[in-house]
N, C-alpha and C positions, 0 to 999 in steps of 0.2 A: 492274660486277653488272647483270644483263639486267632488262629490267621484269618479264619472269615471274617472277623469282626473288624480288625484292624485293615483287610482291604474291603469291606464294605464303607469303612470311614473314610479312606483313601478315596472310593470313587466319590460319596457326598462332596468332599473337598473338593477334588477335581471337578466335578460337574458345577459347583456353586462357583467356582473360580473363572470357568469355560463362558457359562453364562451363555447368551445369545449373543449375535454380533454389536458390538462395541456403537452406542448411538455417537453419530456424528456431533462435533461439540456446536454449539452456537456459534453465528457468526461473529460476536463480539467476542468470542474467546479464540477462535480460529484464528483471527486475523494477527493477535497479538505474538508480538517476536520480531525478529530480522528477514527482512527480504530485500534478496536484490532485483531490482526492477530496471525495465526498458522502456520506452517508448520510441517507436518510429513516425515521421511524418514531417511535417514542414515544420516542428519541434522534435528534435530526439534528443533524447534523455537518460544516461546510465545512473545509476546509484543504488547507494546500500540506504535503507528506510526502517526504523523501527518502533513499530506501533507499540504502545503504553498502553495500561487498563486504565487510566485517567481520562482517556483519550484525547493525547497529545503524540507527536508523530516526529522524533529525532530523525534528521537527513544530510547526507553529503550526495552532493549531484554533480554531474558533468552534463550541459545542456548545449546543443547546438542548432543555430536560425539563421535562416537567411530573411532579412530586411531590407528593404529597398536596395538591392544589389549588393548589401555588406551581409557577410557571414560574420555571426557574432558566436563565440565560444565562451562558456562561462564554467567556471567552478564553485563551488560554495558550500554551504551547509546552512541549516534551521530548522523551525518547529514549524509544526502546523498543527488544528485542532482537529478530531475527526469524530464522526457520530453516522451512524447508521439512522436514516430516519424510517418512521413510521410509514408505511404503507397509506395510500389513498383508501378512503372506506371503498371506491368504487373500482379498486385494481383487482384484476385479475388473480386468482391463487397463485397461479405461475408466473407472475411480475417479477423481474429482476429485483435483488437488493439494490438501496439505493445509498452509497456513501456520501457524505458531504465531509470535503476538506476544506480549512482557511489557513491560509499561508499566515502565520501570527509573527515568523522573526525569518531574516536572512542575511547572510553575510557572504557576500564574493570575496573568493580569497584570490581568483588569479580571471584575468579576461583576454580575448585577443578579438581584433577584429580582422578579416581575411587575411588570418594567420600570422596577422604582428600583434605582438604585446598591446594591451590596451589601458587606460587609466582605469586602474581598479575603482577610485573613489567614484569617478565618474558612472563606472558600471554597478557599484553598488546605488548610486542614485535612480539609474534607469532601470534597473530591476526592482528595486524598491519600490519604486513608483506604479512597477504594470504589475508586482505579482503580490506586495504588503497586503495584507488584509482583503484579499480577493478570494472569494468562495467557488467551488467547484462540486456539482453533482454527479456521481458514474455510477454506471450501471455497474454491481460489484457481483463476480463470481469470486467465492472465497472456499478454499478447501485446505486441508492441513498442509500440503505443500506447493500449494498454488494459488495464486490471485491476481484475478485478470480484473482491470478498470478500463470501462468504456464511457467516455467525455458523454455528457451528454451535448453541449457547444457544438463541439466540432467533430465527433466522432474517433477521434485519437485513442487507441488502446493502449494501455499499460500492460504489460507480461512483469509478473514477480513469482520468484522461486525462492525456497531456503536455501 
């Protein structure tokens, strides 16, 4: 085989591999995997979240909030279901994605009130009553290495990175 034929074949292969710019993955694919997330505000949170293809998120997180003059700090783990909502028929083309999450399981592993140890069983009851089966909707911006969730109900913003 001549060198020019081999060179032409290599150019064709390289061109096919290079193609054009890669198409961005769909949000349902881009969100998958492990994220380190943080929320600042009335409720601050830091944690590790793993979004799975079957619409489940496993998490471990630390929460801190002030309620009635008491600073509560909770650490725990759990699961939530997630799904991107279909846009409303009258939504503008540039409307943000809507991500719905519902807390399906939570286990408090440690608790403090004003810096002092707090009964974990009681914290579990309180957290379960406030969070379990609660659904939140977020305006979501999803990129391969960043995820930003802005809560519809209180404007809290959660920023996540890989």
